[in-house]
TIVEX-394921 format. One line per field, with one value per residue: residue number from 1; residue in one letter; x, y, z of N, C-alpha, C, O in turn. Coordinates in Angstrom, 3 decimals, always signed. Layout:
N
nr = [NUM, ...] .
rest = [A, ...] .
n.east = [X, ...] .
n.north = [Y, ...] .
n.up = [Z, ...] .
ca.east = [X, ...] .
ca.north = [Y, ...] .
ca.up = [Z, ...] .
c.east = [X, ...] .
c.north = [Y, ...] .
c.up = [Z, ...] .
o.east = [X, ...] .
o.north = [Y, ...] .
o.up = [Z, ...] .
END
This chain:
76
nr = [1, 2, 3, 4, 5, 6, 7, 8, 9, 10, 11, 12, 13, 14, 15, 16, 17, 18, 19, 20, 21, 22, 23, 24, 25, 26, 27, 28, 29, 30, 31, 32, 33, 34, 35, 36, 37, 38, 39, 40, 41, 42, 43, 44, 45, 46, 47, 48, 49, 50, 51, 52, 53, 54, 55, 56, 57, 58, 59, 60, 61, 62, 63, 64, 65, 66, 67, 68, 69, 70, 71, 72, 73, 74, 75, 76] .
rest = [M, N, E, D, N, T, I, D, Y, A, I, S, V, I, R, R, F, L, S, E, R, P, D, S, A, D, T, L, D, G, I, H, R, W, W, I, R, W, P, R, L, E, E, S, S, L, V, T, L, A, A, L, E, R, L, E, S, V, G, E, M, E, Q, I, K, V, G, S, S, M, I, W, R, R, K, K] .
n.east = [+89.978, +87.714, +86.912, +86.561, +87.829, +90.395, +91.079, +90.956, +93.065, +95.240, +95.087, +95.725, +98.368, +99.633, +99.266, +100.795, +103.334, +103.795, +103.771, +106.159, +107.911, +107.525, +108.018, +107.872, +107.149, +105.581, +104.871, +101.741, +102.284, +104.774, +104.073, +102.269, +103.918, +106.187, +105.616, +103.600, +103.179, +101.798, +99.610, +99.009, +98.928, +99.950, +97.813, +95.546, +96.573, +94.509, +93.294, +95.139, +94.989, +92.314, +92.545, +94.345, +92.796, +90.686, +92.095, +92.878, +90.380, +89.707, +91.528, +94.170, +96.089, +97.665, +97.827, +100.437, +101.719, +104.613, +106.825, +105.998, +104.652, +102.339, +102.473, +102.037, +101.612, +101.865, +99.448, +100.317] .
n.north = [+224.866, +224.811, +226.864, +225.221, +222.853, +223.848, +224.580, +222.032, +220.865, +222.368, +221.557, +218.814, +218.985, +220.306, +218.387, +216.279, +217.496, +217.826, +215.154, +214.301, +216.030, +216.298, +218.058, +220.613, +224.114, +227.224, +230.572, +231.840, +233.050, +231.875, +229.141, +229.288, +230.205, +228.459, +225.806, +224.897, +223.884, +225.370, +224.329, +225.931, +229.372, +231.126, +230.835, +232.843, +233.877, +233.572, +231.177, +229.326, +230.040, +229.314, +226.544, +225.897, +226.677, +224.847, +222.486, +223.033, +223.046, +220.370, +219.382, +218.944, +220.915, +223.744, +227.103, +229.135, +231.798, +233.503, +235.714, +238.519, +237.189, +234.828, +231.420, +228.442, +224.976, +221.348, +219.951, +219.472] .
n.up = [+22.600, +25.238, +28.155, +30.510, +29.679, +29.336, +31.943, +33.124, +31.731, +32.746, +35.434, +35.176, +34.260, +36.391, +38.418, +37.330, +37.255, +40.011, +40.799, +39.827, +41.059, +44.057, +46.210, +45.287, +45.109, +44.420, +43.234, +41.957, +39.455, +38.848, +38.663, +36.557, +34.439, +34.407, +35.139, +33.490, +30.224, +27.672, +25.080, +22.907, +22.299, +25.228, +27.979, +29.992, +33.248, +34.980, +34.387, +35.378, +38.072, +38.611, +38.251, +40.334, +42.532, +42.334, +42.822, +45.425, +46.651, +46.693, +48.404, +47.559, +47.087, +48.702, +49.959, +51.128, +53.078, +52.360, +53.332, +51.521, +49.608, +48.156, +48.204, +46.417, +47.059, +47.242, +49.343, +52.664] .
ca.east = [+89.725, +86.877, +87.514, +86.628, +88.878, +91.679, +91.334, +91.255, +94.422, +96.170, +95.058, +96.473, +99.793, +100.093, +99.354, +101.951, +104.522, +103.992, +104.086, +107.588, +108.651, +106.519, +108.320, +107.861, +106.244, +105.839, +103.799, +100.830, +102.990, +105.790, +103.393, +101.709, +104.971, +107.241, +105.138, +102.610, +103.476, +100.522, +99.681, +98.944, +99.356, +99.817, +96.500, +95.528, +96.918, +93.254, +93.080, +95.988, +94.404, +91.119, +93.026, +94.890, +91.683, +89.985, +92.949, +92.788, +89.048, +89.655, +92.547, +95.452, +97.020, +97.432, +98.572, +101.088, +102.306, +106.054, +107.121, +104.844, +104.142, +101.539, +103.106, +101.205, +102.344, +101.052, +99.003, +101.119] .
ca.north = [+224.325, +225.729, +227.235, +224.070, +221.958, +224.498, +224.429, +220.606, +220.654, +222.927, +220.670, +217.586, +219.309, +220.581, +217.085, +215.552, +218.197, +217.508, +213.735, +214.170, +216.905, +216.468, +219.122, +221.901, +225.177, +228.413, +231.556, +231.664, +233.407, +230.857, +227.932, +229.586, +230.357, +227.452, +224.437, +224.524, +224.124, +225.567, +223.750, +227.012, +230.600, +231.055, +231.202, +233.819, +233.318, +233.251, +229.741, +228.646, +230.290, +228.467, +225.166, +225.784, +226.754, +223.550, +221.521, +223.377, +222.679, +218.917, +219.030, +218.562, +222.047, +224.748, +228.346, +229.599, +233.132, +233.550, +237.138, +239.216, +236.357, +233.632, +230.277, +227.239, +223.718, +220.183, +220.027, +218.625] .
ca.up = [+23.920, +26.011, +29.440, +31.416, +29.191, +29.594, +33.383, +33.337, +31.208, +33.729, +36.599, +34.886, +34.176, +37.761, +39.110, +36.789, +37.725, +41.426, +40.973, +39.514, +41.960, +45.117, +47.168, +44.587, +45.553, +43.621, +43.170, +40.826, +38.228, +38.578, +38.206, +35.246, +33.425, +34.374, +35.320, +32.471, +28.808, +27.001, +23.733, +21.914, +22.967, +26.680, +28.514, +31.073, +34.556, +35.670, +34.166, +36.355, +39.387, +38.733, +38.426, +41.690, +43.483, +42.310, +43.525, +46.844, +47.155, +46.904, +49.383, +46.962, +47.115, +49.723, +49.845, +52.350, +52.930, +52.577, +53.161, +50.948, +48.498, +48.417, +47.551, +46.280, +47.165, +47.556, +50.737, +53.561] .
c.east = [+88.820, +87.489, +87.623, +87.712, +90.258, +92.047, +91.681, +92.662, +95.447, +96.234, +95.900, +97.976, +100.368, +100.230, +100.575, +103.251, +104.825, +104.255, +105.570, +108.465, +107.756, +106.788, +108.320, +106.832, +106.591, +104.664, +102.878, +101.558, +104.040, +105.176, +102.873, +102.791, +105.886, +106.754, +104.290, +103.113, +102.157, +100.621, +99.628, +99.527, +99.116, +98.444, +96.658, +95.919, +95.663, +92.893, +93.886, +95.444, +93.174, +91.518, +93.549, +93.783, +90.870, +90.793, +92.942, +91.453, +88.901, +90.807, +93.896, +96.512, +96.676, +98.269, +99.214, +101.696, +103.780, +106.477, +105.872, +104.205, +103.263, +102.135, +102.113, +102.103, +101.346, +100.677, +99.787, +100.239] .
c.north = [+225.306, +225.936, +226.055, +223.093, +222.534, +224.385, +222.983, +220.272, +221.156, +222.052, +219.417, +217.848, +219.583, +219.281, +216.294, +216.170, +217.815, +216.032, +213.486, +214.967, +217.252, +217.602, +220.510, +222.842, +226.412, +229.370, +231.206, +231.948, +232.360, +229.566, +228.140, +229.598, +229.146, +226.014, +223.973, +224.885, +224.185, +225.071, +224.792, +228.258, +230.468, +231.563, +232.280, +233.136, +233.022, +231.772, +228.949, +228.844, +229.422, +227.015, +224.964, +225.822, +225.468, +222.498, +221.778, +222.899, +221.177, +218.430, +218.621, +219.657, +222.939, +225.979, +228.650, +230.966, +233.047, +234.989, +237.840, +238.423, +235.227, +232.511, +229.117, +226.008, +222.583, +220.251, +219.016, +217.903] .
c.up = [+24.661, +27.399, +30.405, +30.987, +29.466, +31.064, +33.701, +32.855, +32.235, +34.981, +36.342, +34.816, +35.569, +38.542, +38.632, +37.279, +39.170, +41.669, +40.706, +40.477, +43.161, +46.102, +46.530, +45.189, +44.738, +43.734, +42.008, +39.523, +37.858, +38.058, +36.793, +34.165, +33.289, +34.522, +34.147, +31.080, +28.078, +25.565, +22.616, +22.566, +24.459, +27.105, +29.580, +32.381, +35.380, +35.500, +35.190, +37.760, +39.603, +38.960, +39.851, +42.737, +43.496, +43.048, +45.032, +47.419, +47.377, +47.792, +48.814, +47.037, +48.294, +49.408, +51.181, +52.063, +53.283, +52.284, +52.654, +49.810, +49.002, +47.566, +47.546, +46.378, +47.387, +49.028, +51.560, +54.547] .
o.east = [+89.115, +88.457, +88.654, +88.436, +91.187, +93.203, +92.608, +93.372, +96.406, +97.315, +96.691, +98.770, +101.472, +101.214, +101.299, +104.170, +105.968, +104.904, +106.167, +109.628, +107.281, +105.860, +108.727, +105.795, +107.755, +103.605, +103.214, +101.458, +104.177, +105.696, +103.019, +102.585, +106.323, +107.429, +104.261, +103.430, +101.484, +101.609, +100.137, +100.513, +98.192, +97.983, +97.770, +95.627, +95.737, +92.256, +93.372, +95.440, +93.010, +90.902, +93.226, +93.830, +90.411, +90.240, +92.994, +91.402, +88.058, +91.037, +94.696, +97.706, +95.563, +99.271, +98.612, +102.130, +104.150, +106.485, +104.814, +103.316, +103.423, +102.278, +101.440, +103.214, +100.170, +101.516, +99.901, +100.737] .
o.north = [+226.500, +225.272, +225.889, +222.559, +221.796, +224.122, +222.729, +219.492, +220.453, +221.829, +219.010, +217.022, +219.136, +219.094, +215.711, +215.453, +217.517, +215.684, +212.578, +214.623, +218.383, +218.062, +221.482, +222.423, +226.631, +229.023, +230.365, +231.164, +232.001, +228.963, +227.270, +229.049, +228.827, +225.092, +222.781, +226.041, +223.171, +225.354, +224.564, +228.183, +229.782, +232.603, +232.585, +231.958, +232.299, +231.185, +228.009, +227.906, +228.848, +226.324, +223.966, +225.082, +225.039, +221.708, +220.836, +222.404, +220.753, +217.228, +218.008, +219.360, +222.907, +225.912, +228.448, +231.248, +232.581, +235.423, +237.768, +238.928, +234.738, +232.650, +228.850, +225.996, +222.804, +220.578, +217.848, +217.145] .
o.up = [+24.714, +27.769, +31.056, +31.828, +29.793, +31.396, +34.471, +33.490, +32.554, +35.528, +37.192, +35.265, +35.883, +39.257, +39.440, +37.676, +39.514, +42.656, +41.283, +40.689, +43.266, +46.767, +47.167, +45.702, +44.402, +44.258, +41.173, +38.579, +36.688, +37.120, +35.935, +33.083, +32.183, +34.066, +33.838, +30.799, +27.893, +24.888, +21.519, +23.300, +24.895, +26.634, +30.011, +32.588, +36.374, +36.374, +35.799, +38.558, +40.680, +39.771, +40.497, +43.720, +44.554, +43.812, +45.822, +48.545, +48.167, +47.920, +49.521, +47.048, +48.818, +48.696, +52.236, +50.946, +54.361, +51.132, +53.279, +49.124, +50.120, +46.351, +48.542, +45.849, +47.675, +49.867, +51.188, +55.380] .
END
């Protein structure tokens, strides 16, 4: 899988996860480890970050600061 396909895969999994659990929110690491089942070896968390940033750029996701952590969630 090339990088764009890998990012597209992560986007589709994140969208599916949120369609089933619309109130979910997590850190980048939590989304990378627990929301996405990678088909082969686990990808870099930079792939997940790129997917989240693309979703943010089209208005589907947002980041909020909670304590010292940045949390990603479906845009409200």
